[in-house]
C-alpha positions, -999 to +999 in steps of 0.1 A: -592+601-425-599+640-425-625+659-442-605+661-474-600+624-476-564+624-464-548+597-441-547+608-406-521+594-382-519+592-344-488+580-323-490+554-297-459+547-279-438+561-308-459+539-333-478+556-360-513+544-365-530+554-397-566+554-407-577+547-443-581+510-450-618+504-462-635+470-466-662+462-490-690+472-465-673+506-462-660+500-427-627+522-422-598+506-402-567+519-385-535+502-395-500+500-379-465+492-390-449+466-367-413+457-379-416+447-414-453+440-413-484+463-417-514+451-397-550+463-390-550+479-356-586+468-350-608+437-357-624+429-390-661+434-390-670+427-427-701+410-437-691+402-473-663+385-492-641+405-513-661+393-543-694+406-529-708+373-518-725+374-485-708+356-455-735+338-436-747+355-405-758+328-379-776+339-349-792+305-338-766+288-316-776+252-327-770+261-364-734+273-357-717+240-354-729+226-387-716+255-408-687+246-430-692+273-458-681+303-437-700+322-411-699+351-386-716+363-354-710+391-330-709+387-292-745+383-279-759+396-311-753+430-296-746+457-322-727+478-295-703+450-290-700+443-327-688+478-333-664+477-302-650+443-308-657+434-344-671+401-357-662+364-347-658+342-378-655+305-382-625+294-398-642+284-430-649+322-436-611+328-435-601+300-456-588+313-490-593+279-510-625+293-524-607+324-536-635+345-519-611+362-497-625+381-466-598+409-464-598+440-485-577+440-518-540+439-510-545+423-476-549+388-463-556+367-433-521+360-418-505+326-417-492+309-385-456+317-397-465+354-402-481+357-365-447+342-354-428+368-373-448+394-354-443+376-320-406+373-326-403+411-334-420+416-301-397+397-282-411+361-283-445+345-272-439+350-235-441+388-237-456+395-271-492+395-258-488+424-234-472+445-262-503+437-284-529+443-258-547+476-253-539+492-218-565+500-192-597+481-184-623+497-208-620+463-228-601+441-204-612+427-170-579+438-157-544+447-167-518+421-165-482+428-158-464+437-190-493+452-208-482+482-227-495+481-263-461+494-274-467+477-308-499+496-315-516+465-323-544+474-296-559+439-291-592+441-270-607+414-251-632+403-278-639+367-263-649+342-288-678+319-300-677+282-289-683+254-313-717+251-298-725+286-308-725+302-275-703+332-267-678+336-238-648+353-223-655+389-232-630+413-218-609+382-208-591+370-240-585+376-276-581+349-300-571+354-338-575+329-366-545+321-389-553+309-424-530+279-416-548+246-409-536+217-387-557+191-402-590+186-419-610+196-387-586+219-370-567+253-377-540+274-360-549+303-337-532+329-316-546+341-282-539+363-252-555+367-219-561+394-192-540+374-168-509+371-189-486+391-210-478+360-233-493+345-265-508+311-267-499+291-299-523+264-306-550+248-329-586+240-325-619+230-343-626+251-372-662+257-360-650+281-334-657+318-339-626+340-334-615+375-344-597+383-376-570+408-383-557+414-418-521+418-429-509+438-458-496+417-488 
């Protein structure tokens, strides 16, 4: 956004990335149009739900696994890493059944099917990860074959928080929650690694801490 408050755009591999999406905390995000969808081009870092309620910030590892109300942390409680990679939320924070909503007005946490639309547009799960990953090694341990960020999605290796509260895999993997649950205790996610250009499609315990990207309604 420029000094006059106008949206500013930048081109990445012929993809236009626009700044101007603001969350309830005042964080400003870049967004990108990929096919028929408009995505955040960086990870969510909000500390409040859309209705103003605080999301619980848990720093004690032993408290992480017992939370079922919605919580966040950031890698190693390091504010520099928070600003670079965003927050890591458990699934209960992205669950919309409470009507609190973690994404800004007009945006939502994607379903598994909506991530499948993205992956299909990018050529399928075997290659979509490379087209979503930021290039270079500033935020990745190494660059796998097929990495191009041609989509402008700009996924970084944010790592994740295990269900025991510890952090791991910084610069090695990205993992994004979907709002879709698989069972009472598990939910679907999408992940990519520094070693591969593909996307992993699976489900896991809701107590894990993963990144979140919002999708425009």
